[in-house]
C-alpha positions as CSV (number, residue, x, y, z in Angstrom):
1,X,-19.8,6.6,4.7
2,X,-16.9,4.2,3.8
3,X,-13.7,4.6,1.8
4,X,-13.8,2.6,-1.3
5,X,-10.2,3.0,-2.5
6,X,-7.2,5.3,-2.6
7,X,-5.5,6.1,-5.9
8,X,-1.8,6.8,-6.2
9,X,0.1,7.5,-9.4
10,X,2.9,6.0,-11.4
11,X,4.8,7.1,-14.5
12,X,4.0,5.5,-17.9
13,X,5.4,2.0,-17.6
14,X,5.5,2.0,-13.8
15,X,3.0,-0.8,-13.4
16,X,5.6,-3.5,-12.9
17,X,7.2,-1.6,-10.0
18,X,3.8,-1.1,-8.5
19,X,3.1,-4.8,-8.8
20,X,6.4,-5.7,-7.1
21,X,5.6,-3.5,-4.1
22,X,1.9,-4.1,-3.6
23,X,1.8,-7.8,-4.4
24,X,5.3,-9.0,-3.4
25,X,5.9,-6.5,-0.6
26,X,2.5,-5.9,0.9
27,X,0.8,-9.2,0.0
28,X,-2.1,-7.6,-1.8
29,X,-3.8,-9.2,-4.8
30,X,-3.9,-7.6,-8.2
31,X,-7.5,-7.4,-9.6
32,X,-8.6,-6.7,-13.2
33,X,-9.6,-3.1,-14.0
34,X,-13.0,-2.8,-15.6
35,X,-12.8,-3.0,-19.4
36,X,-13.8,0.6,-19.8
37,X,-10.8,1.7,-17.7
38,X,-8.2,-0.9,-18.7
39,X,-7.0,1.1,-21.7
40,X,-5.8,3.9,-19.5
41,X,-3.0,1.8,-18.0
42,X,-2.3,1.4,-14.4
43,X,-3.3,-1.5,-12.1
44,X,-5.5,-2.2,-9.1
45,X,-4.7,-4.1,-5.9
46,X,-7.0,-5.4,-3.2
47,X,-6.7,-7.0,0.3
48,X,-9.5,-9.4,1.3
49,X,-10.1,-10.9,4.7
50,X,-12.9,-13.4,5.3
51,X,-14.4,-12.6,1.9
52,X,-14.6,-8.8,2.7
53,X,-12.5,-6.2,0.9
54,X,-10.4,-4.5,3.6
55,X,-8.2,-2.2,1.4
56,X,-8.0,-1.3,-2.2
57,X,-5.3,0.8,-3.9
58,X,-5.6,2.0,-7.5
59,X,-2.4,2.9,-9.4
60,X,-3.1,5.3,-12.2
61,X,-0.7,6.5,-14.9
62,X,0.3,10.1,-15.1
63,X,2.4,11.4,-17.9
64,X,3.7,14.3,-15.7
65,X,4.4,12.0,-12.7
66,X,5.9,13.1,-9.4
67,X,5.8,10.7,-6.5
68,X,3.6,11.7,-3.5
69,X,6.1,12.2,-0.7
70,X,3.7,13.6,2.0
71,X,0.1,12.4,1.0
72,X,-0.2,8.7,1.4
73,X,-2.4,5.7,2.1
74,X,-2.2,4.3,5.6
75,X,-2.9,0.5,5.8
76,X,-3.9,-1.0,9.1
77,X,-2.9,-4.5,10.2
78,X,-4.3,-6.5,13.1
79,X,-1.3,-6.7,15.4
80,X,2.2,-5.4,16.0
81,X,3.5,-8.9,15.3
82,X,1.9,-8.8,11.8
83,X,3.3,-5.3,11.3
84,X,6.8,-6.5,12.0
85,X,6.3,-9.5,9.7
86,X,5.0,-7.3,6.9
87,X,8.0,-5.0,7.3
88,X,10.2,-8.0,6.8
89,X,8.3,-8.9,3.6
90,X,8.6,-5.4,2.3
91,X,12.4,-5.4,2.9
92,X,12.7,-8.9,1.3
93,X,11.0,-7.5,-1.8
94,X,13.7,-4.8,-2.0
95,X,12.1,-1.8,-0.4
96,X,13.3,0.3,2.5
97,X,11.3,0.5,5.7
98,X,11.5,3.6,8.0
99,X,10.7,2.9,11.6
100,X,11.8,6.4,12.8
101,X,8.1,7.4,13.6
102,X,7.2,4.0,15.0
103,X,5.8,5.2,18.3
104,X,4.6,8.7,17.2
105,X,0.9,7.9,16.6
106,X,-1.1,7.3,19.8
107,X,-2.4,3.8,20.1
108,X,-0.5,2.4,17.1
109,X,3.0,1.4,15.9
110,X,3.8,2.1,12.3
111,X,6.4,2.2,9.6
112,X,6.7,4.2,6.4
113,X,8.0,3.0,3.1
114,X,7.7,4.0,-0.6
115,X,6.1,2.0,-3.3
116,X,8.0,1.0,-6.4
117,X,7.4,4.5,-7.9
118,X,8.4,6.5,-4.8
119,X,5.0,7.2,-3.4
120,X,4.9,7.3,0.4
121,X,2.9,4.4,2.1
122,X,2.3,4.0,5.9
123,X,1.6,0.7,7.5
124,X,0.3,0.6,11.0
125,X,-1.1,-1.7,13.7
126,X,-2.9,-1.0,17.0
127,X,-1.0,-1.5,20.2
128,X,-3.9,-3.6,21.6
129,X,-5.5,-6.1,19.3
130,X,-9.1,-5.3,18.2
131,X,-11.7,-7.2,20.2
């Protein structure tokens, strides 16, 4: 079994804030939604390495939107150096980064942030690079 994507929500009109976070902050690429789903609003983002999709986030529109403050996607980077660089990119895009739980997950360092609509997002990296 593999995970295909994680879906988070945004309010009607929240797609621009999602794009600013996932593209400008996290460096993901926006991909077109299938034609049958495009009319629902929202947007999809993908990360690809060496031609392989490594992460996909779908942002769906909810009329009765409330940001997810506990449930969250956790994205894994390859190294702590990349984690620190990505945190800088997130901050430069105008989002806060919380390092208060940096060393609380065995074998990883991490930070938490919130996307443009207030949904919690975790970004982590292994202490030792994968071999």
